[in-house]
SEKOLKOL-364655 format. One line per 2 residues: number of its first residue (from 1); for each residue x, y, z of N, C-alpha, C. Coordinates in nm, 2 decimals, always signed. Layout:
BEGIN
NUM> X,Y,Z,X,Y,Z,X,Y,Z; ...;
***
This chain:
BEGIN
1> +0.10,-0.08,-0.03,+0.01,+0.03,-0.01,+0.11,+0.12,+0.02; +0.08,+0.24,-0.06,+0.10,+0.33,-0.14,+0.17,+0.44,+0.02;
3> +0.05,+0.44,+0.11,+0.04,+0.48,+0.25,+0.15,+0.44,+0.34; +0.14,+0.33,+0.32,+0.25,+0.24,+0.40,+0.40,+0.24,+0.40;
5> +0.43,+0.26,+0.26,+0.57,+0.28,+0.22,+0.60,+0.42,+0.24; +0.49,+0.49,+0.23,+0.54,+0.71,+0.23,+0.58,+0.69,+0.38;
7> +0.55,+0.62,+0.44,+0.52,+0.59,+0.58,+0.64,+0.59,+0.64; +0.74,+0.51,+0.59,+0.85,+0.44,+0.62,+0.98,+0.59,+0.57;
9> +0.92,+0.71,+0.57,+0.98,+0.80,+0.49,+1.10,+0.76,+0.34; +1.18,+0.88,+0.32,+1.23,+0.84,+0.17,+1.36,+0.78,+0.18;
11> +1.41,+0.83,+0.37,+1.58,+0.75,+0.37,+1.51,+0.56,+0.38; +1.41,+0.59,+0.44,+1.44,+0.38,+0.40,+1.41,+0.34,+0.28;
13> +1.38,+0.43,+0.17,+1.41,+0.37,+0.00,+1.56,+0.40,+0.02; +1.61,+0.48,+0.06,+1.76,+0.48,-0.02,+1.81,+0.63,-0.06;
15> +1.69,+0.73,-0.02,+1.73,+0.88,+0.00,+1.80,+0.90,+0.07; +1.89,+1.03,+0.10,+1.95,+1.09,+0.20,+1.92,+1.19,+0.28;
17> +1.77,+1.26,+0.26,+1.73,+1.29,+0.34,+1.52,+1.28,+0.33; +1.50,+1.35,+0.45,+1.31,+1.33,+0.47,+1.29,+1.37,+0.43;
19> +1.30,+1.44,+0.31,+1.19,+1.50,+0.20,+1.13,+1.43,+0.08; +1.02,+1.40,+0.10,+0.96,+1.34,-0.05,+0.93,+1.44,-0.13;
21> +0.94,+1.38,-0.27,+0.94,+1.53,-0.40,+0.88,+1.42,-0.45; +0.76,+1.49,-0.55,+0.67,+1.45,-0.62,+0.77,+1.33,-0.69;
23> +0.87,+1.34,-0.77,+0.99,+1.31,-0.83,+1.02,+1.16,-0.77; +1.08,+1.20,-0.62,+1.07,+1.06,-0.50,+0.94,+0.95,-0.52;
25> +0.84,+1.03,-0.51,+0.71,+0.95,-0.49,+0.71,+0.86,-0.68; +0.71,+0.94,-0.77,+0.70,+0.90,-0.91,+0.84,+0.76,-0.92;
27> +0.97,+0.76,-0.88,+1.05,+0.68,-0.86,+0.98,+0.55,-0.77; +0.92,+0.55,-0.63,+0.93,+0.46,-0.57,+0.85,+0.34,-0.61;
29> +0.67,+0.47,-0.68,+0.54,+0.34,-0.70,+0.63,+0.28,-0.83; +0.73,+0.35,-0.91,+0.74,+0.26,-1.00,+0.87,+0.12,-0.95;
31> +0.91,+0.15,-0.88,+1.03,+0.05,-0.78,+0.93,-0.06,-0.75; +0.80,-0.03,-0.61,+0.77,-0.11,-0.59,+0.61,-0.15,-0.61;
33> +0.61,-0.10,-0.72,+0.44,-0.14,-0.74,+0.45,-0.14,-0.92; +0.57,-0.11,-0.99,+0.57,-0.14,-1.08,+0.45,-0.06,-1.19;
35> +0.49,+0.08,-1.18,+0.30,+0.16,-1.22,+0.44,+0.22,-1.29; +0.41,+0.33,-1.40,+0.45,+0.45,-1.42,+0.35,+0.58,-1.43;
37> +0.44,+0.65,-1.35,+0.38,+0.79,-1.36,+0.37,+0.93,-1.49; +0.38,+0.97,-1.46,+0.45,+1.15,-1.46,+0.43,+1.25,-1.37;
39> +0.53,+1.33,-1.34,+0.49,+1.38,-1.23,+0.37,+1.42,-1.17; +0.29,+1.51,-1.25,+0.17,+1.55,-1.29,+0.04,+1.44,-1.22;
41> +0.06,+1.30,-1.25,-0.02,+1.21,-1.29,+0.01,+1.16,-1.05; +0.15,+1.18,-1.04,+0.18,+1.15,-0.89,+0.14,+1.26,-0.81;
43> +0.08,+1.39,-0.85,+0.06,+1.47,-0.77,-0.12,+1.49,-0.76; -0.20,+1.39,-0.86,-0.32,+1.38,-0.87,-0.34,+1.26,-0.76;
45> -0.22,+1.15,-0.79,-0.23,+1.10,-0.66,-0.24,+1.04,-0.58; -0.15,+1.16,-0.51,-0.12,+1.17,-0.36,-0.22,+1.27,-0.29;
47> -0.34,+1.36,-0.39,-0.43,+1.40,-0.38,-0.54,+1.33,-0.29; -0.56,+1.24,-0.43,-0.63,+1.17,-0.39,-0.66,+1.06,-0.28;
49> -0.54,+1.01,-0.23,-0.49,+0.95,-0.06,-0.50,+1.07,-0.01; -0.52,+1.19,-0.04,-0.54,+1.31,+0.09,-0.36,+1.34,+0.07;
51> -0.30,+1.33,+0.10,-0.16,+1.43,+0.10,-0.20,+1.51,+0.01; -0.12,+1.63,+0.08,-0.12,+1.75,+0.03,+0.05,+1.80,+0.01;
53> +0.06,+1.88,-0.07,+0.17,+1.95,-0.13,+0.24,+2.04,+0.00; +0.34,+2.03,+0.06,+0.40,+2.13,+0.14,+0.48,+2.20,+0.05;
55> +0.55,+2.33,+0.15,+0.63,+2.36,+0.09,+0.75,+2.42,+0.24; +0.93,+2.34,+0.25,+0.93,+2.37,+0.40,+0.95,+2.51,+0.40;
57> +1.01,+2.54,+0.51,+1.05,+2.70,+0.57,+1.18,+2.74,+0.53; +1.18,+2.83,+0.44,+1.38,+2.87,+0.35,+1.47,+2.90,+0.51;
59> +1.54,+2.87,+0.51,+1.58,+2.90,+0.63,+1.65,+3.08,+0.63; +1.68,+3.10,+0.73,+1.70,+3.25,+0.71,+1.84,+3.24,+0.83;
***
């Protein structure tokens, strides 16, 4: 299930930090579920699952 994989965090899937990006989720979906999405399709998929886009605060 996608939510379970996202909950593990990006580091658990091999990325160096805990930031999910649409590109990373796209790669995760391809690796784990053998499905191909474009980035806009990933955004729509996440929205349907109740996830929202967030912009991290800028470092000052």
